[in-house]
C-alpha positions as semicolon CSV with decimal commas, in nm:
position;residue;x (nm);y (nm);z (nm)
1;X;7,906;4,721;-9,638
2;X;7,611;4,687;-9,877
3;X;7,639;4,846;-10,217
4;X;7,347;4,995;-10,403
5;X;7,388;4,971;-10,778
6;X;7,198;5,148;-11,052
7;X;7,238;5,132;-11,429
8;X;7,483;5,420;-11,397
9;X;7,708;5,259;-11,133
10;X;7,748;5,230;-10,755
11;X;7,538;5,467;-10,546
12;X;7,723;5,613;-10,242
13;X;7,576;5,519;-9,903
14;X;7,634;5,599;-9,538
15;X;7,896;5,410;-9,337
16;X;7,630;5,350;-9,070
17;X;7,439;5,102;-9,288
18;X;7,426;4,751;-9,147
19;X;7,503;4,467;-9,389
20;X;7,247;4,191;-9,432
21;X;7,287;3,845;-9,578
22;X;7,054;3,731;-9,854
23;X;7,025;3,354;-9,859
24;X;6,997;3,198;-10,202
25;X;6,754;2,911;-10,248
26;X;6,813;2,620;-10,488
27;X;6,505;2,432;-10,610
28;X;6,617;2,224;-10,911
29;X;6,871;2,171;-11,188
30;X;6,862;2,048;-11,549
31;X;7,018;1,815;-11,659
32;X;7,091;1,597;-11,356
33;X;7,143;1,265;-11,534
34;X;7,390;1,134;-11,790
35;X;7,643;1,419;-11,762
36;X;7,926;1,392;-12,013
37;X;8,260;1,292;-11,858
38;X;8,433;1,510;-12,120
39;X;8,252;1,816;-11,981
40;X;8,066;2,068;-12,192
41;X;7,724;2,030;-12,029
42;X;7,537;2,350;-11,948
43;X;7,354;2,298;-11,619
44;X;7,067;2,535;-11,544
45;X;7,006;2,572;-11,171
46;X;6,673;2,722;-11,068
47;X;6,596;2,897;-10,742
48;X;6,575;3,240;-10,583
49;X;6,807;3,530;-10,501
50;X;7,096;3,437;-10,732
51;X;7,328;3,723;-10,831
52;X;7,203;3,911;-11,135
53;X;7,556;4,005;-11,246
54;X;7,846;3,758;-11,239
55;X;8,101;4,037;-11,289
56;X;8,033;4,186;-10,946
57;X;7,994;3,860;-10,749
58;X;8,217;3,563;-10,669
59;X;8,047;3,236;-10,769
60;X;8,207;2,893;-10,736
61;X;8,045;2,560;-10,828
62;X;8,233;2,233;-10,768
63;X;8,133;1,869;-10,785
64;X;8,201;1,623;-10,504
65;X;8,445;1,407;-10,703
66;X;8,807;1,369;-10,586
67;X;8,924;1,640;-10,830
68;X;8,649;1,885;-10,725
69;X;8,562;1,935;-11,093
70;X;8,435;2,284;-11,158
71;X;8,117;2,396;-11,326
72;X;8,209;2,740;-11,459
73;X;7,939;3,009;-11,417
74;X;7,818;3,140;-11,755
75;X;7,514;3,356;-11,688
76;X;7,294;3,437;-11,391
77;X;6,965;3,605;-11,310
78;X;6,779;3,627;-10,981
79;X;6,604;3,294;-11,054
80;X;6,853;3,094;-11,265
81;X;7,224;3,022;-11,270
82;X;7,384;2,847;-11,568
83;X;7,724;2,680;-11,544
84;X;7,937;2,482;-11,790
85;X;8,096;2,157;-11,669
86;X;8,470;2,099;-11,702
87;X;8,619;1,759;-11,791
88;X;8,582;1,488;-11,523
89;X;8,828;1,210;-11,441
90;X;8,678;0,925;-11,649
91;X;8,800;0,643;-11,425
92;X;8,704;0,801;-11,093
93;X;8,374;0,961;-11,199
94;X;8,230;0,721;-11,457
95;X;7,884;0,609;-11,346
96;X;7,912;0,798;-11,017
97;X;7,648;1,012;-10,850
98;X;7,792;1,348;-10,744
99;X;7,669;1,645;-10,546
100;X;7,738;2,009;-10,634
101;X;7,878;2,266;-10,391
102;X;7,763;2,621;-10,466
103;X;7,940;2,914;-10,300
104;X;7,825;3,270;-10,371
105;X;8,023;3,559;-10,221
106;X;8,174;3,325;-9,962
107;X;7,838;3,185;-9,852
108;X;7,773;2,812;-9,911
109;X;7,427;2,761;-10,058
110;X;7,241;2,466;-9,910
111;X;7,107;2,230;-10,175
112;X;7,023;1,864;-10,227
113;X;7,114;1,837;-10,595
114;X;7,271;1,515;-10,716
115;X;7,405;1,445;-11,064
116;X;7,449;1,113;-11,244
117;X;7,754;1,068;-11,463
118;X;7,780;0,862;-11,782
119;X;7,956;0,530;-11,745
């Protein structure tokens, strides 16, 4: 069921409301090249309809390497999402090009982002 939220909290609504899905759109990310294998890179993803509050949404970002290295969400607005990369496996990921899976509230967000790793 949809929830309406104001600055003062959740606003009660009728049980007869029909839920609707809002599809997030990814347009770009910075940086996409030379990511540090030790982690610690803040990646800023630009787009539309991102959650404006990470505390009330489930957001998961994982790279396509064998370890599914996470990029931990830090801050979000409706047009940007910033995540912090964890440490990659140096041997398996060095010099690789990886994609990023973005899942928000159980919905996989379609994107064509690719990231180049340091050698």
